[in-house]
C-alpha positions as CSV (number, residue, x, y, z in Angstrom):
1,M,28.2,235.8,5.7
2,T,27.3,233.5,2.8
3,A,24.4,231.1,2.9
4,R,26.9,228.2,2.7
5,R,28.9,229.3,5.8
6,S,25.6,229.8,7.7
7,R,24.4,226.2,7.0
8,H,27.9,224.9,8.0
9,R,27.8,226.6,11.4
10,S,24.2,225.5,12.1
11,A,25.2,221.9,11.4
12,A,28.3,222.2,13.8
13,Y,26.1,223.6,16.6
14,A,23.6,220.9,16.1
15,A,26.4,218.2,16.3
16,L,27.8,219.8,19.5
17,A,24.3,219.9,21.1
18,L,23.8,216.2,20.4
19,G,27.2,215.3,21.9
20,L,26.5,217.2,25.1
21,A,23.1,215.6,25.4
22,G,24.6,212.1,25.0
23,S,27.3,212.8,27.6
24,L,24.7,213.9,30.1
25,A,22.5,210.9,29.5
26,L,25.5,208.5,29.9
27,T,26.5,210.3,33.2
28,G,23.0,209.9,34.6
29,C,22.9,206.2,33.6
30,N,26.3,205.5,35.3
31,S,25.1,207.3,38.5
32,H,21.9,205.2,38.6
33,S,23.8,202.0,38.0
34,S,26.3,202.9,40.8
35,K,23.5,203.6,43.3
36,K,21.8,200.3,42.3
37,S,25.0,198.3,42.8
38,S,25.6,199.9,46.2
39,S,22.1,199.1,47.2
40,L,22.5,195.4,46.1
41,S,25.8,195.2,48.0
42,K,24.3,196.5,51.2
43,S,21.4,194.0,50.8
44,S,23.8,191.1,50.3
45,S,25.9,192.1,53.3
46,S,22.7,192.3,55.5
47,S,21.5,188.9,54.3
48,S,25.0,187.4,55.0
49,K,25.0,188.8,58.6
50,S,21.4,187.5,59.1
51,K,22.5,184.0,58.0
52,K,25.5,184.2,60.3
53,R,23.3,185.1,63.2
54,K,21.0,182.2,62.5
55,I,23.9,179.8,62.2
56,I,25.4,180.9,65.4
57,G,22.1,180.8,67.2
58,G,21.3,177.4,65.9
59,G,24.8,176.2,67.0
60,A,24.2,177.5,70.6
61,A,20.8,175.7,70.8
62,A,22.3,172.5,69.5
63,A,25.1,172.8,72.1
64,G,22.6,173.3,74.9
65,A,20.6,170.3,73.8
66,G,23.7,168.2,73.7
67,A,24.7,169.3,77.2
68,A,21.2,168.3,78.5
69,S,21.5,164.9,76.8
70,R,24.9,164.3,78.5
71,R,23.6,164.9,82.0
72,V,24.3,161.7,84.0
73,P,21.3,160.6,86.1
74,D,21.5,159.4,89.7
75,C,21.8,155.6,90.3
76,F,19.1,153.9,92.3
77,P,19.1,150.8,94.4
78,S,17.2,147.5,93.9
79,T,17.4,144.1,95.4
80,Y,19.3,142.8,92.4
81,K,21.6,145.7,91.9
82,V,23.0,145.8,95.5
83,T,24.6,142.7,96.9
84,F,26.5,142.0,100.2
85,S,29.3,139.7,101.2
86,Q,31.4,139.3,104.3
87,Q,35.1,138.4,104.6
88,S,36.3,136.9,107.8
89,G,39.7,136.9,109.4
90,P,41.9,139.7,110.9
91,D,40.7,142.1,108.2
92,S,37.0,141.1,108.5
93,H,34.7,143.4,106.6
94,V,31.4,143.5,104.7
95,T,31.4,144.6,101.1
96,V,28.5,146.4,99.5
97,K,28.6,146.0,95.7
98,F,26.4,148.0,93.4
99,K,25.9,147.0,89.7
100,N,24.7,149.6,87.1
101,T,22.5,147.4,85.0
102,A,21.4,150.3,82.8
103,G,22.8,150.9,79.3
104,R,24.1,154.4,80.3
105,D,26.2,155.9,83.1
106,C,24.8,156.9,86.5
107,T,26.0,158.9,89.5
108,L,26.5,157.8,93.1
109,H,26.9,160.4,95.9
110,N,28.9,160.0,99.0
111,A,27.9,156.6,100.7
112,P,25.1,154.2,100.9
113,L,22.6,154.7,103.8
114,L,22.3,151.3,105.5
115,R,19.7,150.5,108.3
116,F,20.2,147.0,109.6
117,N,17.2,145.2,111.3
118,N,14.9,148.3,110.7
119,A,17.2,150.6,112.7
120,K,15.9,154.2,113.0
121,S,19.2,155.7,111.9
122,P,21.6,154.6,109.2
123,L,25.2,153.6,109.9
124,P,27.4,156.6,110.3
125,L,29.9,157.5,107.6
126,L,33.5,156.5,108.0
127,Q,34.7,159.4,105.8
128,G,34.1,163.1,106.6
129,T,32.9,164.5,109.9
130,P,29.4,164.3,111.4
131,G,27.1,166.6,109.5
132,H,29.6,167.3,106.8
133,L,30.0,165.3,103.7
134,D,33.2,165.2,101.6
135,G,31.3,165.6,98.4
136,T,32.2,162.2,96.8
137,R,30.6,162.0,93.4
138,L,31.2,158.7,91.5
139,T,30.2,158.1,87.9
140,V,29.4,154.4,87.4
141,P,29.7,153.4,83.7
142,A,27.0,151.3,82.0
143,H,27.2,147.7,83.4
144,G,30.0,148.8,85.7
145,Y,30.4,148.5,89.5
146,A,30.9,150.5,92.6
147,Y,31.9,149.4,96.1
148,A,31.6,150.4,99.8
149,V,33.0,148.6,102.8
150,L,32.0,148.2,106.5
151,P,35.0,147.1,108.7
152,T,34.0,144.3,111.1
153,N,37.5,143.4,112.4
154,T,36.8,144.0,116.1
155,A,34.2,142.6,118.5
156,A,32.3,145.9,118.6
157,T,32.2,146.4,114.9
158,K,31.3,142.8,114.1
159,G,28.5,142.6,116.6
160,T,25.7,140.1,115.8
161,E,24.2,138.4,112.8
162,Q,21.7,140.7,111.0
163,K,18.4,139.6,109.4
164,S,17.9,142.4,106.9
165,V,19.1,145.8,105.7
166,T,17.3,148.8,104.2
167,I,19.2,150.8,101.6
168,D,18.9,154.4,100.5
169,F,21.2,156.1,98.0
170,M,22.3,159.6,99.2
171,G,21.9,162.7,97.3
172,V,24.2,165.7,97.2
173,S,23.3,166.8,100.7
174,A,23.3,165.0,104.0
175,S,19.5,165.0,104.3
176,S,18.6,164.1,100.7
177,V,18.2,160.7,99.0
178,T,18.0,160.0,95.3
179,H,15.9,156.8,95.2
180,G,14.8,154.1,97.6
181,P,14.5,152.6,100.1
182,V,14.8,148.9,99.2
183,T,15.1,146.1,101.7
184,V,17.3,143.0,101.3
185,N,16.3,140.0,103.4
186,F,19.4,138.0,104.3
187,A,17.5,134.9,105.2
188,E,15.9,134.7,101.8
189,K,19.3,135.1,100.1
190,R,20.9,132.7,102.6
191,L,23.4,135.3,103.7
192,H,25.0,135.4,107.2
193,L,26.3,138.9,107.9
194,S,27.5,140.0,111.3
195,V,27.5,143.8,111.7
196,G,27.9,145.8,114.9
197,K,28.8,149.4,115.8
198,T,30.7,150.1,112.6
199,K,30.7,152.7,109.8
200,V,30.5,152.6,106.1
201,T,33.0,154.1,103.5
202,N,32.1,156.2,100.6
203,W,31.5,154.6,97.2
204,T,34.6,153.8,95.2
205,S,35.2,152.3,91.8
206,S,37.3,149.4,93.1
207,V,37.1,146.9,96.0
208,H,40.7,147.5,96.9
209,G,40.1,151.3,97.2
210,A,37.1,150.7,99.5
211,Q,39.1,148.3,101.7
212,L,41.9,150.8,102.0
213,A,39.4,153.5,103.0
214,A,38.0,151.2,105.6
215,G,41.5,150.3,107.0
216,V,41.2,146.6,106.1
217,G,43.2,146.6,102.9
218,K,46.9,146.1,102.2
Protein backbone atom coordinates (compact mmCIF):
# COMPACT_ATOMS: atom_id res chain seq x y z
CA MET A 1 0.00 0.00 0.00
CA THR A 2 1.34 3.36 -1.02
CA ALA A 3 1.63 6.26 1.36
CA ARG A 4 -1.02 8.20 -0.57
CA ARG A 5 -3.65 5.40 -0.20
CA SER A 6 -2.86 5.04 3.52
CA ARG A 7 -3.47 8.77 4.13
CA HIS A 8 -6.71 8.60 2.13
CA ARG A 9 -8.08 5.71 4.24
CA SER A 10 -7.08 7.42 7.50
CA ALA A 11 -8.97 10.55 6.44
CA ALA A 12 -12.07 8.44 5.54
CA TYR A 13 -12.05 6.66 8.93
CA ALA A 14 -11.71 9.97 10.73
CA ALA A 15 -14.70 11.41 8.84
CA LEU A 16 -16.81 8.33 9.63
CA ALA A 17 -15.91 8.56 13.34
CA LEU A 18 -16.93 12.23 13.44
CA GLY A 19 -20.27 11.43 11.76
CA LEU A 20 -21.10 8.69 14.26
CA ALA A 21 -20.22 10.93 17.20
CA GLY A 22 -22.48 13.71 15.89
CA SER A 23 -25.35 11.31 15.38
CA LEU A 24 -25.04 9.95 18.92
CA ALA A 25 -24.92 13.48 20.36
CA LEU A 26 -28.04 14.50 18.42
CA THR A 27 -29.92 11.39 19.60
CA GLY A 28 -29.06 12.13 23.23
CA CYS A 29 -30.15 15.75 22.85
CA ASN A 30 -33.50 14.75 21.32
CA SER A 31 -34.10 12.22 24.11
CA HIS A 32 -33.40 14.84 26.80
CA SER A 33 -35.68 17.36 25.07
CA SER A 34 -38.49 14.78 24.83
CA LYS A 35 -38.22 13.95 28.57
CA LYS A 36 -38.25 17.65 29.46
CA SER A 37 -41.31 18.28 27.27
CA SER A 38 -43.13 15.33 28.87
CA SER A 39 -42.28 16.64 32.34
CA LEU A 40 -43.58 20.12 31.48
CA SER A 41 -46.77 18.62 30.03
CA LYS A 42 -47.44 16.65 33.24
CA SER A 43 -46.75 19.72 35.37
CA SER A 44 -49.16 21.81 33.27
CA SER A 45 -51.86 19.13 33.51
CA SER A 46 -51.46 18.91 37.29
CA SER A 47 -51.66 22.69 37.63
CA SER A 48 -54.80 22.76 35.48
CA LYS A 49 -56.47 20.10 37.64
CA SER A 50 -55.52 21.98 40.79
CA LYS A 51 -57.05 25.18 39.41
CA LYS A 52 -60.23 23.30 38.48
CA ARG A 53 -60.48 21.90 42.00
CA LYS A 54 -60.06 25.37 43.46
CA ILE A 55 -62.72 26.81 41.15
CA ILE A 56 -65.16 24.02 41.93
CA GLY A 57 -64.52 24.31 45.66
CA GLY A 58 -64.95 28.07 45.55
CA GLY A 59 -68.22 27.70 43.65
CA ALA A 60 -69.62 25.28 46.25
CA ALA A 61 -68.68 27.65 49.07
CA ALA A 62 -70.33 30.56 47.27
CA ALA A 63 -73.47 28.50 46.69
CA GLY A 64 -73.60 27.60 50.39
CA ALA A 65 -73.24 31.24 51.39
CA GLY A 66 -75.97 32.19 48.93
CA ALA A 67 -78.35 29.57 50.36
CA ALA A 68 -77.70 30.85 53.88
CA SER A 69 -78.44 34.42 52.82
CA ARG A 70 -81.72 33.27 51.23
CA ARG A 71 -83.11 31.73 54.42
CA VAL A 72 -86.38 33.44 55.28
CA PRO A 73 -86.57 34.46 58.96
CA ASP A 74 -89.70 33.99 61.07
CA CYS A 75 -92.17 36.85 61.41
CA PHE A 76 -92.75 38.34 64.84
CA PRO A 77 -95.73 40.18 66.30
CA SER A 78 -95.95 43.73 67.62
CA THR A 79 -98.78 46.06 68.56
CA TYR A 80 -98.42 47.92 65.28
CA LYS A 81 -97.94 44.88 63.04
CA VAL A 82 -101.05 42.98 64.16
CA THR A 83 -104.49 44.59 63.92
CA PHE A 84 -108.04 43.33 64.59
CA SER A 85 -111.40 44.17 63.10
CA GLN A 86 -114.90 42.68 63.38
CA GLN A 87 -117.57 42.36 60.74
CA SER A 88 -121.18 42.02 61.87
CA GLY A 89 -124.15 40.33 60.22
CA PRO A 90 -124.94 36.71 59.37
CA ASP A 91 -121.30 36.06 58.51
CA SER A 92 -119.91 37.87 61.54
CA HIS A 93 -116.22 37.28 62.13
CA VAL A 94 -113.05 38.83 63.53
CA THR A 95 -110.16 39.37 61.14
CA VAL A 96 -106.57 39.27 62.33
CA LYS A 97 -104.27 41.14 59.94
CA PHE A 98 -100.49 40.97 60.08
CA LYS A 99 -98.29 43.44 58.19
CA ASN A 100 -94.67 42.63 57.41
CA THR A 101 -93.07 46.03 57.95
CA ALA A 102 -89.57 44.72 57.22
CA GLY A 103 -87.71 45.15 53.96
CA ARG A 104 -87.41 41.38 53.43
CA ASP A 105 -89.69 38.33 53.44
CA CYS A 106 -90.63 36.51 56.64
CA THR A 107 -92.35 33.22 57.49
CA LEU A 108 -95.55 32.50 59.43
CA HIS A 109 -96.33 29.00 60.74
CA ASN A 110 -99.81 27.56 61.13
CA ALA A 111 -101.99 30.08 63.05
CA PRO A 112 -101.72 32.93 65.55
CA LEU A 113 -102.01 31.96 69.22
CA LEU A 114 -104.63 34.26 70.76
CA ARG A 115 -105.45 34.57 74.47
CA PHE A 116 -108.34 36.94 75.12
CA ASN A 117 -108.60 38.62 78.54
CA ASN A 118 -105.49 36.83 79.86
CA ALA A 119 -106.92 33.36 79.27
CA LYS A 120 -104.66 30.48 80.28
CA SER A 121 -105.02 28.69 76.96
CA PRO A 122 -105.12 30.14 73.45
CA LEU A 123 -108.08 29.69 71.15
CA PRO A 124 -108.09 26.27 69.48
CA LEU A 125 -107.25 25.99 65.81
CA LEU A 126 -110.02 25.61 63.27
CA GLN A 127 -107.84 23.65 60.84
CA GLY A 128 -106.20 20.34 61.67
CA THR A 129 -107.01 18.06 64.59
CA PRO A 130 -106.19 18.57 68.29
CA GLY A 131 -102.47 18.05 68.81
CA HIS A 132 -101.78 17.78 65.09
CA LEU A 133 -100.90 20.73 62.89
CA ASP A 134 -101.36 20.71 59.14
CA GLY A 135 -97.95 22.31 58.63
CA THR A 136 -99.04 25.59 57.06
CA ARG A 137 -95.99 27.66 56.20
CA LEU A 138 -96.67 31.07 54.67
CA THR A 139 -94.01 33.39 53.28
CA VAL A 140 -95.09 37.01 53.69
CA PRO A 141 -93.33 39.34 51.23
CA ALA A 142 -91.68 42.55 52.38
CA HIS A 143 -94.41 45.09 53.23
CA GLY A 144 -97.02 42.40 52.49
CA TYR A 145 -99.94 41.07 54.55
CA ALA A 146 -101.30 37.84 56.01
CA TYR A 147 -104.75 37.11 57.48
CA ALA A 148 -106.50 34.79 59.92
CA VAL A 149 -110.22 34.73 60.78
CA LEU A 150 -112.29 33.87 63.86
CA PRO A 151 -115.94 33.08 63.01
CA THR A 152 -118.40 34.81 65.39
CA ASN A 153 -121.67 34.11 63.54
CA THR A 154 -123.42 32.26 66.39
CA ALA A 155 -124.27 33.29 69.94
CA ALA A 156 -121.67 30.90 71.38
CA THR A 157 -118.85 31.99 69.08
CA LYS A 158 -119.65 35.68 69.42
CA GLY A 159 -119.76 35.62 73.20
CA THR A 160 -118.99 38.89 74.98
CA GLU A 161 -116.89 41.96 74.39
CA GLN A 162 -113.21 41.47 75.09
CA LYS A 163 -110.80 43.92 76.73
CA SER A 164 -107.47 42.69 75.39
CA VAL A 165 -105.70 39.90 73.52
CA THR A 166 -102.21 38.43 73.93
CA ILE A 167 -100.58 37.22 70.71
CA ASP A 168 -97.88 34.64 70.08
CA PHE A 169 -96.70 33.43 66.68
CA MET A 170 -96.43 29.67 66.37
CA GLY A 171 -93.30 27.83 65.40
CA VAL A 172 -93.06 24.63 63.38
CA SER A 173 -94.40 22.49 66.26
CA ALA A 174 -97.52 22.75 68.39
CA SER A 175 -95.51 23.65 71.50
CA SER A 176 -93.10 26.18 69.98
CA VAL A 177 -93.40 29.90 69.38
CA THR A 178 -91.16 32.13 67.29
CA HIS A 179 -91.55 35.50 69.00
CA GLY A 180 -93.84 37.14 71.50
CA PRO A 181 -96.02 37.54 73.30
CA VAL A 182 -97.43 41.01 72.78
CA THR A 183 -100.68 42.37 74.19
CA VAL A 184 -103.17 44.56 72.35
CA ASN A 185 -105.42 46.67 74.58
CA PHE A 186 -108.74 47.13 72.77
CA ALA A 187 -109.84 50.01 75.00
CA GLU A 188 -106.70 52.02 74.12
CA LYS A 189 -107.32 51.38 70.42
CA ARG A 190 -111.07 52.06 70.80
CA LEU A 191 -111.96 48.65 69.44
CA HIS A 192 -115.09 46.70 70.36
CA LEU A 193 -114.62 43.01 69.65
CA SER A 194 -116.97 40.29 70.83
CA VAL A 195 -115.42 36.82 70.89
CA GLY A 196 -116.73 33.65 72.51
CA LYS A 197 -116.09 29.93 72.10
CA THR A 198 -114.67 30.17 68.64
CA LYS A 199 -111.58 28.96 66.77
CA VAL A 200 -108.99 30.63 64.58
CA THR A 201 -107.98 29.71 61.04
CA ASN A 202 -104.45 29.30 59.79
CA TRP A 203 -102.66 32.22 58.20
CA THR A 204 -103.50 32.87 54.55
CA SER A 205 -102.32 35.43 52.02
CA SER A 206 -105.80 36.86 51.38
CA VAL A 207 -108.80 37.93 53.46
CA HIS A 208 -111.14 35.98 51.21
CA GLY A 209 -109.10 32.80 51.66
CA ALA A 210 -109.24 33.15 55.44
CA GLN A 211 -113.00 33.81 55.34
CA LEU A 212 -113.58 30.68 53.26
CA ALA A 213 -111.50 28.63 55.72
CA ALA A 214 -113.63 30.00 58.57
CA GLY A 215 -116.89 29.20 56.75
CA VAL A 216 -117.98 32.83 56.59
CA GLY A 217 -116.93 33.64 53.02
CA LYS A 218 -118.85 33.38 49.77
